[in-house]
N, CA and C atoms as a LAMMPS dump frame, in Angstrom:
ITEM: TIMESTEP
0
ITEM: NUMBER OF ATOMS
612
ITEM: BOX BOUNDS ff ff ff
-5.0000000000000000e+02 5.0000000000000000e+02
-5.0000000000000000e+02 5.0000000000000000e+02
-5.0000000000000000e+02 5.0000000000000000e+02
ITEM: ATOMS id mol type element x y z
1 1 1 N 6.906 -37.747 0.07
2 1 2 C 5.772 -37.87 -0.071
3 1 3 C 4.824 -37.256 1.183
4 2 1 N 3.625 -36.668 0.641
5 2 2 C 3.117 -36.134 1.64
6 2 3 C 2.343 -37.447 2.394
7 3 1 N 2.303 -36.768 4.039
8 3 2 C 1.534 -37.495 5.152
9 3 3 C 1.218 -36.375 5.715
10 4 1 N 0.121 -36.153 5.602
11 4 2 C -0.806 -35.104 5.853
12 4 3 C -2.272 -35.484 6.313
13 5 1 N -2.169 -35.309 8.381
14 5 2 C -3.374 -35.961 8.505
15 5 3 C -4.28 -34.388 9.219
16 6 1 N -5.418 -35.012 9.371
17 6 2 C -6.488 -34.058 9.983
18 6 3 C -6.726 -32.749 8.667
19 7 1 N -7.069 -31.728 8.958
20 7 2 C -7.619 -30.881 8.089
21 7 3 C -6.29 -30.186 6.9
22 8 1 N -5.655 -31 7.121
23 8 2 C -3.878 -30.772 6.145
24 8 3 C -4.425 -31.157 4.559
25 9 1 N -3.752 -30.719 3.383
26 9 2 C -4.015 -30.782 2.177
27 9 3 C -2.335 -30.794 1.638
28 10 1 N -2.309 -31.509 0.583
29 10 2 C -0.591 -31.665 0.025
30 10 3 C -0.446 -30.803 -0.539
31 11 1 N 0.784 -30.041 -0.719
32 11 2 C 0.446 -28.715 -1.787
33 11 3 C 1.894 -29.276 -2.762
34 12 1 N 1.565 -29.032 -4.127
35 12 2 C 2.838 -29.599 -4.792
36 12 3 C 4.05 -29.286 -4.824
37 13 1 N 4.196 -27.989 -3.944
38 13 2 C 5.01 -27.122 -3.818
39 13 3 C 5.656 -27.193 -1.841
40 14 1 N 4.824 -26.648 -1.49
41 14 2 C 4.986 -26.544 0.065
42 14 3 C 4.919 -27.97 0.887
43 15 1 N 4.001 -28.372 0.207
44 15 2 C 4.137 -29.645 1.096
45 15 3 C 2.726 -29.737 1.714
46 16 1 N 2.649 -30.564 2.919
47 16 2 C 1.129 -30.69 4.035
48 16 3 C 1.343 -29.142 4.231
49 17 1 N -0.237 -28.566 3.884
50 17 2 C -0.379 -26.809 4.492
51 17 3 C -1.668 -27.656 4.801
52 18 1 N -2.534 -26.247 5.546
53 18 2 C -3.848 -25.977 6.203
54 18 3 C -4.752 -26.174 4.929
55 19 1 N -5.488 -26.818 5.439
56 19 2 C -6.939 -26.628 4.144
57 19 3 C -7.728 -25.39 4.707
58 20 1 N -8.624 -25.137 3.219
59 20 2 C -9.131 -23.52 3.544
60 20 3 C -10.126 -23.826 4.735
61 21 1 N -9.66 -22.801 5.527
62 21 2 C -10.76 -22.251 6.931
63 21 3 C -9.891 -22.07 8.029
64 22 1 N -8.84 -23.475 8.385
65 22 2 C -8.234 -23.796 9.125
66 22 3 C -6.87 -23.366 9.462
67 23 1 N -6.294 -23.02 10.674
68 23 2 C -5.256 -22.628 10.918
69 23 3 C -4.677 -23.55 12.262
70 24 1 N -3.349 -22.793 12.71
71 24 2 C -3.022 -23.477 13.356
72 24 3 C -1.727 -24.474 13.309
73 25 1 N -0.724 -25.241 14.281
74 25 2 C 0.448 -25.871 13.968
75 25 3 C 0.048 -26.955 13.147
76 26 1 N -1.352 -27.74 14.088
77 26 2 C -1.781 -29.211 13.376
78 26 3 C -3.094 -29.101 12.221
79 27 1 N -3.65 -27.721 12.265
80 27 2 C -4.41 -27.557 11.412
81 27 3 C -6.084 -27.67 12.174
82 28 1 N -5.872 -27.795 13.256
83 28 2 C -7.112 -27.774 14.028
84 28 3 C -8.074 -26.863 14.429
85 29 1 N -7.493 -25.686 14.531
86 29 2 C -8.271 -24.067 14.667
87 29 3 C -9.116 -23.753 13.555
88 30 1 N -10.46 -24.008 13.754
89 30 2 C -11.337 -23.179 12.677
90 30 3 C -10.773 -21.322 12.295
91 31 1 N -10.595 -20.847 11.377
92 31 2 C -10.443 -19.399 11.695
93 31 3 C -10.914 -18.465 12.245
94 32 1 N -10.464 -17.718 13.219
95 32 2 C -11.144 -16.69 13.793
96 32 3 C -11.985 -15.828 13.257
97 33 1 N -13.186 -15.594 13.852
98 33 2 C -14.574 -14.191 13.266
99 33 3 C -13.459 -13.171 12.098
100 34 1 N -13.986 -13.112 11.477
101 34 2 C -14.005 -12.077 10.505
102 34 3 C -12.678 -12.806 9.79
103 35 1 N -12.26 -13.971 9.556
104 35 2 C -10.829 -14.188 8.04
105 35 3 C -11.782 -15.627 8.036
106 36 1 N -11.479 -15.93 6.716
107 36 2 C -11.441 -17.438 6.145
108 36 3 C -9.845 -17.313 4.784
109 37 1 N -10.589 -18.516 3.796
110 37 2 C -9.465 -18.733 3.158
111 37 3 C -8.168 -19.555 3.511
112 38 1 N -7.193 -20.141 2.932
113 38 2 C -6.029 -20.114 2.932
114 38 3 C -5.482 -19.828 4.25
115 39 1 N -4.95 -20.648 5.306
116 39 2 C -4.703 -19.988 6.732
117 39 3 C -5.112 -18.827 7.108
118 40 1 N -6.185 -18.652 6.308
119 40 2 C -7.38 -17.531 7.508
120 40 3 C -6.242 -16.191 6.761
121 41 1 N -5.766 -16.133 6.095
122 41 2 C -5.206 -14.585 5.543
123 41 3 C -6.258 -13.779 4.839
124 42 1 N -7.636 -14.454 4.724
125 42 2 C -8.172 -12.879 3.96
126 42 3 C -9.262 -13.157 5.078
127 43 1 N -9.344 -11.532 4.512
128 43 2 C -10.581 -10.707 5.954
129 43 3 C -12.161 -10.4 5.008
130 44 1 N -13.24 -11.067 5.794
131 44 2 C -14.467 -10.782 5.848
132 44 3 C -15.088 -9.488 6.242
133 45 1 N -15.983 -8.897 5.261
134 45 2 C -16.598 -8.16 5.804
135 45 3 C -18.05 -7.808 6.214
136 46 1 N -18.925 -8.034 7.255
137 46 2 C -20.175 -8.21 7.374
138 46 3 C -20.673 -7.272 8.399
139 47 1 N -21.871 -7.109 8.177
140 47 2 C -23.22 -5.952 9.095
141 47 3 C -23.26 -6.833 9.907
142 48 1 N -23.64 -6.084 11.222
143 48 2 C -24.892 -6.652 12.431
144 48 3 C -23.962 -7.667 13.063
145 49 1 N -22.566 -7.237 13.268
146 49 2 C -21.832 -8.568 13.412
147 49 3 C -21.832 -10.233 13.449
148 50 1 N -22.014 -10.335 11.964
149 50 2 C -22.621 -11.629 11.556
150 50 3 C -21.142 -12.665 11.086
151 51 1 N -21.031 -13.521 11.385
152 51 2 C -19.942 -14.301 11.115
153 51 3 C -19.93 -14.66 9.459
154 52 1 N -18.569 -15.094 8.707
155 52 2 C -18.541 -15.398 7.477
156 52 3 C -17.642 -16.765 7.672
157 53 1 N -18.559 -17.139 6.783
158 53 2 C -18.018 -18.494 6.027
159 53 3 C -16.603 -18.924 6.498
160 54 1 N -15.74 -19.637 6.938
161 54 2 C -14.288 -19.628 7.098
162 54 3 C -13.291 -20.481 5.794
163 55 1 N -14.236 -20.954 4.982
164 55 2 C -14.038 -21.476 3.723
165 55 3 C -14.147 -20.544 2.155
166 56 1 N -15.275 -20.161 2.241
167 56 2 C -15.892 -18.96 1.042
168 56 3 C -15.608 -17.491 1.307
169 57 1 N -15.693 -17.416 3.11
170 57 2 C -15.76 -15.781 3.392
171 57 3 C -17.266 -15.013 2.639
172 58 1 N -18.482 -16.543 2.8
173 58 2 C -19.659 -15.297 2.563
174 58 3 C -20.129 -14.794 3.335
175 59 1 N -20.888 -13.852 3.915
176 59 2 C -21.544 -14.105 5.385
177 59 3 C -22.759 -14.693 5.609
178 60 1 N -22.517 -15.18 7.156
179 60 2 C -23.968 -15.914 7.306
180 60 3 C -24.633 -15.046 8.523
181 61 1 N -25.022 -14.372 7.468
182 61 2 C -26.286 -13.516 8.212
183 61 3 C -26.823 -13.858 8.96
184 62 1 N -27.388 -13.255 9.774
185 62 2 C -28.552 -13.598 11.362
186 62 3 C -29.463 -13.157 11.038
187 63 1 N -30.67 -13.864 11.617
188 63 2 C -32.397 -13.395 11.211
189 63 3 C -32.745 -12.466 10.948
190 64 1 N -33.62 -11.984 9.273
191 64 2 C -33.969 -10.894 9.583
192 64 3 C -32.997 -10.097 8.63
193 65 1 N -31.863 -10.59 8.226
194 65 2 C -30.867 -9.991 7.448
195 65 3 C -30.276 -10.406 5.94
196 66 1 N -30.433 -10.162 4.999
197 66 2 C -29.566 -10.606 3.58
198 66 3 C -28.933 -9.493 2.68
199 67 1 N -27.792 -10.274 1.818
200 67 2 C -27.076 -9.464 1.176
201 67 3 C -25.907 -10.54 1.535
202 68 1 N -25.093 -9.883 0.168
203 68 2 C -23.63 -10.229 0.5
204 68 3 C -23.01 -10.108 1.672
205 69 1 N -23.385 -8.759 1.963
206 69 2 C -22.758 -8.258 3.757
207 69 3 C -23.858 -7.891 4.667
208 70 1 N -24.835 -8.498 4.491
209 70 2 C -26.044 -8.371 5.639
210 70 3 C -26.661 -7.117 5.936
211 71 1 N -26.504 -6.094 4.801
212 71 2 C -26.308 -5.09 4.814
213 71 3 C -28.098 -4.482 5.061
214 72 1 N -29.11 -5.692 4.339
215 72 2 C -30.65 -5.668 4.025
216 72 3 C -31.279 -6.508 4.685
217 73 1 N -32.297 -5.73 4.692
218 73 2 C -33.43 -6.407 5.715
219 73 3 C -34.379 -7.089 4.939
220 74 1 N -35.159 -8.262 5.941
221 74 2 C -36.204 -8.55 5.048
222 74 3 C -36.602 -7.648 4.511
223 75 1 N -37.586 -7.875 3.045
224 75 2 C -38.472 -7.526 2.178
225 75 3 C -39.915 -7.614 3.478
226 76 1 N -40.65 -6.857 2.706
227 76 2 C -42.042 -6.434 3.524
228 76 3 C -42.621 -7.989 3.087
229 77 1 N -43.524 -8.329 4.385
230 77 2 C -44.041 -10.135 4.418
231 77 3 C -43.036 -11.237 4.842
232 78 1 N -42.032 -10.752 4.426
233 78 2 C -40.896 -11.868 4.952
234 78 3 C -39.915 -11.506 6.377
235 79 1 N -39.815 -12.56 6.927
236 79 2 C -38.911 -12.624 8.453
237 79 3 C -37.75 -14.01 8.236
238 80 1 N -37.211 -13.819 9.716
239 80 2 C -36.208 -14.81 10.2
240 80 3 C -35.138 -15.332 9.217
241 81 1 N -34.939 -16.434 9.041
242 81 2 C -33.346 -16.91 8.435
243 81 3 C -33.445 -16.779 7.104
244 82 1 N -32.606 -16.268 6.598
245 82 2 C -32.425 -15.975 4.97
246 82 3 C -33.567 -15.257 4.529
247 83 1 N -34.635 -14.43 5.387
248 83 2 C -35.939 -14.271 5.184
249 83 3 C -36.956 -15.174 4.286
250 84 1 N -36.64 -16.453 4.569
251 84 2 C -37.683 -17.709 4.55
252 84 3 C -38.924 -17.551 5.047
253 85 1 N -39.288 -16.623 5.91
254 85 2 C -40.388 -16.954 6.519
255 85 3 C -41.228 -16.213 6.181
256 86 1 N -42.565 -16.235 5.811
257 86 2 C -43.923 -15.398 5.69
258 86 3 C -44.217 -14.663 6.643
259 87 1 N -44.688 -13.619 7.012
260 87 2 C -45.577 -13.31 7.928
261 87 3 C -47.134 -13.067 7.832
262 88 1 N -47.319 -13.684 9.106
263 88 2 C -49.022 -13.732 9.07
264 88 3 C -49.818 -12.785 9.357
265 89 1 N -49.926 -11.44 9.026
266 89 2 C -50.225 -9.901 9.533
267 89 3 C -51.513 -9.362 8.719
268 90 1 N -52.695 -8.964 9.008
269 90 2 C -53.389 -8.702 8.278
270 90 3 C -53.543 -6.791 7.65
271 91 1 N -54.353 -6.178 7.169
272 91 2 C -54.112 -4.607 7.019
273 91 3 C -53.002 -4.56 6.604
274 92 1 N -51.925 -5.217 5.763
275 92 2 C -50.888 -4.819 5.503
276 92 3 C -49.745 -4.331 6.331
277 93 1 N -50.094 -4.939 8.03
278 93 2 C -48.841 -4.521 8.805
279 93 3 C -47.377 -5.629 8.463
280 94 1 N -46.379 -4.63 8.799
281 94 2 C -45.047 -5.868 9.04
282 94 3 C -45.08 -6.598 10.051
283 95 1 N -44.902 -7.855 9.549
284 95 2 C -43.79 -8.458 10.796
285 95 3 C -42.801 -7.842 11.584
286 96 1 N -42.53 -8.53 12.6
287 96 2 C -41.361 -8.498 13.091
288 96 3 C -40.22 -9.361 11.961
289 97 1 N -39.62 -8.819 11.072
290 97 2 C -38.097 -8.907 10.538
291 97 3 C -37.027 -10.469 11.15
292 98 1 N -37.212 -10.426 12.522
293 98 2 C -36.525 -11.769 13.038
294 98 3 C -37.659 -12.892 13.694
295 99 1 N -38.933 -12.33 14.652
296 99 2 C -39.32 -13.025 15.082
297 99 3 C -40.46 -13.437 14.639
298 100 1 N -41.189 -12.381 13.625
299 100 2 C -42.253 -12.692 12.869
300 100 3 C -43.427 -12.357 13.203
301 101 1 N -43.377 -11.599 14.481
302 101 2 C -44.602 -11.477 14.938
303 101 3 C -45.469 -9.916 14.652
304 102 1 N -46.629 -9.844 14.137
305 102 2 C -47.142 -8.67 13.954
306 102 3 C -46.854 -7.942 14.709
307 103 1 N -46.196 -6.989 14.407
308 103 2 C -45.874 -5.08 14.962
309 103 3 C -47.681 -4.584 14.661
310 104 1 N -47.857 -4.085 16.554
311 104 2 C -49.549 -3.301 16.508
312 104 3 C -49.228 -1.831 16.476
313 105 1 N -47.986 -1.445 16.221
314 105 2 C -48.233 0.14 15.995
315 105 3 C -47.856 0.506 14.644
316 106 1 N -47.78 -0.394 13.851
317 106 2 C -47.944 -0.203 11.982
318 106 3 C -46.146 0.365 11.768
319 107 1 N -45.551 0.418 12.645
320 107 2 C -43.981 1.108 12.023
321 107 3 C -42.874 0.149 12.544
322 108 1 N -42.837 -0.333 12.171
323 108 2 C -41.447 -1.326 12.334
324 108 3 C -40.649 -1.089 11.467
325 109 1 N -40.346 -0.573 10.788
326 109 2 C -39.368 -0.146 9.936
327 109 3 C -38.195 1.135 10.053
328 110 1 N -38.909 1.951 11.111
329 110 2 C -38.183 3.163 11.88
330 110 3 C -36.895 2.268 12.565
331 111 1 N -36.765 1.976 13.393
332 111 2 C -35.867 0.889 14.389
333 111 3 C -34.716 -0.114 13.107
334 112 1 N -35.617 -0.481 12.318
335 112 2 C -34.407 -1.263 11.253
336 112 3 C -34.127 -0.606 10.162
337 113 1 N -34.917 0.254 9.857
338 113 2 C -34.149 1.525 9.148
339 113 3 C -33.031 2.503 9.415
340 114 1 N -32.583 2.396 11.049
341 114 2 C -31.941 3.173 11.802
342 114 3 C -30.747 1.746 11.588
343 115 1 N -30.779 0.82 11.925
344 115 2 C -29.516 -0.553 11.961
345 115 3 C -29.375 -1.01 10.863
346 116 1 N -30.055 -0.314 9.955
347 116 2 C -29.408 -1.152 8.428
348 116 3 C -28.458 -0.019 8.053
349 117 1 N -29.153 0.922 7.956
350 117 2 C -28.21 2.204 7.288
351 117 3 C -26.784 2.47 8.279
352 118 1 N -27.219 1.925 9.681
353 118 2 C -25.477 2.184 10.987
354 118 3 C -24.779 0.745 9.985
355 119 1 N -25.387 -0.284 9.683
356 119 2 C -24.164 -1.661 9.657
357 119 3 C -24.139 -1.306 7.731
358 120 1 N -24.774 -0.816 7.055
359 120 2 C -24.007 -0.039 6.115
360 120 3 C -22.735 0.892 5.975
361 121 1 N -22.847 1.767 6.761
362 121 2 C -21.711 2.658 6.9
363 121 3 C -20.575 1.903 7.356
364 122 1 N -20.961 1.032 9.016
365 122 2 C -19.868 0.356 9.034
366 122 3 C -19.142 -0.381 8.169
367 123 1 N -19.936 -1.062 7.392
368 123 2 C -19.268 -1.965 6.138
369 123 3 C -17.79 -1.162 5.236
370 124 1 N -18.896 0.217 4.634
371 124 2 C -18.402 0.898 3.888
372 124 3 C -17.159 1.768 4.482
373 125 1 N -17.38 2.05 5.931
374 125 2 C -15.908 2.533 6.644
375 125 3 C -15.068 1.435 6.64
376 126 1 N -14.822 0.265 6.624
377 126 2 C -14.078 -0.721 6.454
378 126 3 C -13.415 -1.007 5.596
379 127 1 N -14.535 -0.879 4.463
380 127 2 C -13.644 -1.111 3.195
381 127 3 C -12.565 0.22 2.961
382 128 1 N -12.992 1.316 2.877
383 128 2 C -12.726 2.574 2.705
384 128 3 C -11.068 2.428 3.737
385 129 1 N -11.189 2.318 4.649
386 129 2 C -10.452 2.233 5.465
387 129 3 C -8.674 1.139 4.792
388 130 1 N -9.353 0.255 4.241
389 130 2 C -8.567 -1.04 3.876
390 130 3 C -8.261 -0.396 2.652
391 131 1 N -8.726 0.83 1.161
392 131 2 C -8.577 0.879 0.281
393 131 3 C -7.549 2.104 0.66
394 132 1 N -7.746 2.944 1.695
395 132 2 C -6.708 3.931 2.036
396 132 3 C -5.173 3.604 2.216
397 133 1 N -5.575 2.571 3.423
398 133 2 C -4.194 1.954 3.868
399 133 3 C -3.534 0.934 2.792
400 134 1 N -3.721 0.359 1.682
401 134 2 C -3.423 0.125 0.523
402 134 3 C -2.63 1.115 -0.204
403 135 1 N -3.379 2.167 -0.43
404 135 2 C -3.131 3.649 -1.243
405 135 3 C -1.593 4.147 -0.455
406 136 1 N -1.956 4.663 0.271
407 136 2 C -0.746 4.47 1.733
408 136 3 C 0.76 3.994 1.266
409 137 1 N 0.431 2.826 1.919
410 137 2 C 1.704 1.745 1.411
411 137 3 C 2.589 2.029 -0.224
412 138 1 N 1.294 2.178 -0.948
413 138 2 C 2.055 1.874 -2.502
414 138 3 C 2.473 3.292 -2.546
415 139 1 N 1.863 4.488 -1.784
416 139 2 C 2.541 5.752 -2.088
417 139 3 C 4.018 5.638 -1.265
418 140 1 N 3.677 5.213 0.224
419 140 2 C 5.259 5.672 0.773
420 140 3 C 6.455 4.491 -0.025
421 141 1 N 6.065 3.58 -0.693
422 141 2 C 6.93 2.962 -1.184
423 141 3 C 7.625 3.514 -3.276
424 142 1 N 6.394 4.506 -3.683
425 142 2 C 6.73 5.237 -4.33
426 142 3 C 7.627 6.39 -4.325
427 143 1 N 7.59 6.931 -2.548
428 143 2 C 8.527 7.759 -2.456
429 143 3 C 9.56 8.01 -2.216
430 144 1 N 10.014 5.985 -1.176
431 144 2 C 11.083 5.926 -1.057
432 144 3 C 11.94 5.29 -2.509
433 145 1 N 11.274 4.995 -3.536
434 145 2 C 12.035 4.673 -4.596
435 145 3 C 12.906 6.239 -5.005
436 146 1 N 11.994 6.973 -5.621
437 146 2 C 12.137 8.214 -5.831
438 146 3 C 13.219 9.064 -5.165
439 147 1 N 12.898 8.694 -3.529
440 147 2 C 14.447 9.545 -2.611
441 147 3 C 15.676 8.542 -2.947
442 148 1 N 15.626 7.381 -3.405
443 148 2 C 16.721 6.747 -3.464
444 148 3 C 17.333 7.111 -4.959
445 149 1 N 16.571 7.098 -5.563
446 149 2 C 16.82 7.8 -7.265
447 149 3 C 17.8 8.94 -7.688
448 150 1 N 16.731 9.993 -6.301
449 150 2 C 17.383 11.282 -6.356
450 150 3 C 19.159 11.475 -5.419
451 151 1 N 19.387 10.66 -4.644
452 151 2 C 20.203 10.199 -3.584
453 151 3 C 21.819 9.532 -4.723
454 152 1 N 20.673 8.714 -5.542
455 152 2 C 21.628 8.203 -6.307
456 152 3 C 22.472 9.703 -7.312
457 153 1 N 21.503 9.574 -7.75
458 153 2 C 21.751 11.165 -8.923
459 153 3 C 22.704 11.865 -8.66
460 154 1 N 22.472 12.409 -7.372
461 154 2 C 23.391 13.63 -6.986
462 154 3 C 24.701 12.904 -6.2
463 155 1 N 24.641 11.966 -6.045
464 155 2 C 26.271 11.251 -5.778
465 155 3 C 26.659 11.45 -6.915
466 156 1 N 26.194 11.012 -8.029
467 156 2 C 26.733 11.055 -9.493
468 156 3 C 27.066 12.304 -9.362
469 157 1 N 26.345 13.786 -9.222
470 157 2 C 26.709 14.804 -9.751
471 157 3 C 28.037 15.374 -9.222
472 158 1 N 27.748 15.125 -8.116
473 158 2 C 29.111 15.245 -6.825
474 158 3 C 30.155 14.821 -7.312
475 159 1 N 29.771 13.761 -7.616
476 159 2 C 31.485 12.675 -8.023
477 159 3 C 31.787 13.667 -9.396
478 160 1 N 31.387 13.948 -9.672
479 160 2 C 31.045 14.799 -11.295
480 160 3 C 31.851 15.74 -11.035
481 161 1 N 31.544 16.567 -10.896
482 161 2 C 31.822 17.759 -10.001
483 161 3 C 33.018 17.59 -9.251
484 162 1 N 33.274 16.765 -8.683
485 162 2 C 34.948 16.828 -8.148
486 162 3 C 35.978 16.748 -8.692
487 163 1 N 35.697 15.677 -9.872
488 163 2 C 36.194 15.951 -10.744
489 163 3 C 36.884 16.95 -11.641
490 164 1 N 36.013 17.719 -12.419
491 164 2 C 36.029 19.241 -13.355
492 164 3 C 36.624 20.387 -11.89
493 165 1 N 36.601 20.178 -10.646
494 165 2 C 37.629 21.185 -9.957
495 165 3 C 38.878 20.225 -10.033
496 166 1 N 38.837 18.844 -9.897
497 166 2 C 40.602 18.612 -9.698
498 166 3 C 41.112 18.784 -11.252
499 167 1 N 40.608 18.748 -11.967
500 167 2 C 41.421 19.207 -13.587
501 167 3 C 41.14 20.577 -13.65
502 168 1 N 40.367 21.76 -13.175
503 168 2 C 40.763 22.807 -13.596
504 168 3 C 41.581 23.523 -12.226
505 169 1 N 42.102 22.41 -11.206
506 169 2 C 43.388 22.829 -10.416
507 169 3 C 44.382 22.808 -10.493
508 170 1 N 44.872 21.456 -11.513
509 170 2 C 45.917 21.484 -12.229
510 170 3 C 46.068 22.236 -13.912
511 171 1 N 45.121 22.483 -13.822
512 171 2 C 45.156 23.482 -15.563
513 171 3 C 45.784 24.623 -15.75
514 172 1 N 45.635 25.787 -14.048
515 172 2 C 45.868 26.942 -13.841
516 172 3 C 47.616 27.203 -13.415
517 173 1 N 48.159 25.892 -12.726
518 173 2 C 49.906 25.855 -12.919
519 173 3 C 50.231 25.623 -13.412
520 174 1 N 49.883 24.797 -14.665
521 174 2 C 50.666 24.464 -15.631
522 174 3 C 50.875 25.741 -16.619
523 175 1 N 49.415 26.518 -16.641
524 175 2 C 49.364 28.164 -17.576
525 175 3 C 50.518 28.618 -16.94
526 176 1 N 50.635 28.807 -15.311
527 176 2 C 50.986 29.612 -15.184
528 176 3 C 52.631 29.618 -15.094
529 177 1 N 53.753 28.134 -14.977
530 177 2 C 54.726 28.448 -15.164
531 177 3 C 55.081 28.529 -16.665
532 178 1 N 53.998 27.836 -17.128
533 178 2 C 54.262 27.982 -19.149
534 178 3 C 54.319 29.961 -19.215
535 179 1 N 53.913 30.552 -19.045
536 179 2 C 53.789 31.82 -18.812
537 179 3 C 54.942 32.807 -18.285
538 180 1 N 55.269 32.573 -17.054
539 180 2 C 56.516 32.246 -16.462
540 180 3 C 57.714 32.072 -17.814
541 181 1 N 58.049 30.912 -17.698
542 181 2 C 58.797 30.448 -18.672
543 181 3 C 59.011 31.188 -20.099
544 182 1 N 57.809 31.778 -20.299
545 182 2 C 57.751 32.524 -21.368
546 182 3 C 57.744 34.034 -21.076
547 183 1 N 57.737 34.463 -20.322
548 183 2 C 58.318 35.965 -20.654
549 183 3 C 59.838 36.233 -19.889
550 184 1 N 60.147 34.947 -19.061
551 184 2 C 61.821 34.791 -18.575
552 184 3 C 62.58 34.385 -19.945
553 185 1 N 62.257 34.038 -20.85
554 185 2 C 62.589 33.823 -22.204
555 185 3 C 62.317 35.008 -22.978
556 186 1 N 61.231 35.959 -23.303
557 186 2 C 61.442 37.048 -23.765
558 186 3 C 62.688 38.02 -23.596
559 187 1 N 62.143 38.424 -22.13
560 187 2 C 63.091 39.09 -21.937
561 187 3 C 64.434 39.137 -22.026
562 188 1 N 64.92 37.987 -21.957
563 188 2 C 66.455 37.211 -21.999
564 188 3 C 66.612 37.76 -23.565
565 189 1 N 65.569 37.541 -24.218
566 189 2 C 65.747 37.985 -25.845
567 189 3 C 66.16 39.325 -25.723
568 190 1 N 65.09 40.402 -25.28
569 190 2 C 65.28 41.544 -25.834
570 190 3 C 66.424 41.773 -25.301
571 191 1 N 66.805 41.683 -24.052
572 191 2 C 68.733 42.328 -23.126
573 191 3 C 69.935 41.701 -24.594
574 192 1 N 69.598 40.635 -24.696
575 192 2 C 70.542 40.323 -25.646
576 192 3 C 70.862 41.42 -26.847
577 193 1 N 69.526 41.586 -27.708
578 193 2 C 69.391 42.05 -28.232
579 193 3 C 69.641 43.84 -28.296
580 194 1 N 69.042 44.068 -27.021
581 194 2 C 70.172 45.711 -26.792
582 194 3 C 71.252 45.757 -25.935
583 195 1 N 71.989 45.111 -26.121
584 195 2 C 73.257 44.867 -25.307
585 195 3 C 74.067 45.728 -26.292
586 196 1 N 74.026 45.202 -27.475
587 196 2 C 75.18 46.009 -28.364
588 196 3 C 74.794 47.185 -29.219
589 197 1 N 73.638 47.399 -29.118
590 197 2 C 73.651 49.035 -29.256
591 197 3 C 74.303 50.134 -28.277
592 198 1 N 73.47 49.605 -26.828
593 198 2 C 74.272 50.712 -25.714
594 198 3 C 75.521 50.592 -25.729
595 199 1 N 76.255 49.17 -25.971
596 199 2 C 78.031 49.938 -26.185
597 199 3 C 78.175 50.406 -27.442
598 200 1 N 77.491 50.234 -28.577
599 200 2 C 78.017 51.454 -29.725
600 200 3 C 77.593 52.835 -29.368
601 201 1 N 76.535 53.122 -28.426
602 201 2 C 76.421 54.398 -28.05
603 201 3 C 76.984 55.077 -27.1
604 202 1 N 77.894 53.8 -26.163
605 202 2 C 79.005 54.47 -25.127
606 202 3 C 79.93 54.811 -25.466
607 203 1 N 80.32 54.028 -27.208
608 203 2 C 81.552 54.12 -27.827
609 203 3 C 81.906 55.71 -27.919
610 204 1 N 80.825 56.056 -28.752
611 204 2 C 80.421 57.149 -29.029
612 204 3 C 80.809 58.639 -28.323
């Protein structure tokens, strides 16, 4: 029976485990910045140093920013948290996307565009680094398996070669013994046949 307390849930396999968004021995700690999910095992990528929801991983964009990764700036005529504020500026001047104050120089987008591009680049770099790391791990695993297979095949080949060498080492000795025995027998037979002729010739 589960008797889970605080921010724990009863898992049908593991028993009491921390609920999504919490970690620690007693599940009292909220996920640290950039982490979310069960036991805070998942990582979120948010621009502008924005926090993410510890349960869902959704980026909590600061004022003036929107988008799934907070990489977009409020559109023309809006500002504030989730860009819900409406600017009250005349002559088509955009207001500050954070405070809503009208920009007097009429060019409020230059600095904002630079920050937006930097934030977007950082998010993409982090995502690319994660993908590259995964590819490296998979590649190293495949290479290790390939090396192990080669080692096993080499051992089998070495064992086969050793057996063949042993067989060859036994065969020539038997052949030499047979050849020597055969030659001795042949010589004996020739000598036996030639002796009578030599005796007859001596008598004559």
